[in-house]
C-alpha positions, 0 to 999 in steps of 0.5 A: 348229152341228155340221152347219155344220162337217160333223160328221154326215158324220164321225160317220156311219162307224165312229169306232173307239176315239174313241167309247169314249174320249169315252163314258168321259170323259162317264161319269166327269164325270157320276159326279163330279157324283154322277149315276148312269151306265148304259153300255149297249153291246156290250162284248165285250173285256176291255180295254173292260170294264176301262176302264169299271171304271177310270172308276168307280174314278177317280170313286170310285164303285161299278160293277155289271156286267151281261152281257146274253145271248140263249141262243136263237140263232134268237131272237137272229138274229130280233132282230138282223134286225128291229131298228128303227134310229132313229139317222140314218145308223146301219145295222143289223149283219148276222147274220154281222157279229154272229156274227163279232164278237170276243168274250172271255169274262168273267174276273170275277163279274157278273150274267148276264141271259138275255133268251131267252123273256122280256119286257123287263119281266121282264128289268128286274125281274130286274136290279132284284131285285139291288138290293133 
């Protein structure tokens, strides 16, 4: 049905803050249903990090914030440039776009996970160990 009204073309470009607003609403609705929500996104701004905290507070739920980094610049660039995109119409960012992205340092405690020289399984184990 969405294809019939042309939504794939509308959503093919940058949707701006509308995408975040929809994600916040969906997350809050799911939290209110008692579900666990994992919001996996590039979250470089304090305002968007604060918005996720407000979602959890509105649903009276705990939040666990994780910052995923790759401290090896060469490896980070390799990952960006070789990433497989499996969403139709989505284009991979260039390395220049990644390094030009605005980033605001975190101002509160969170788990920082460095993925450099680690497998996804090793990284996941580190995160899981925080809940034991």
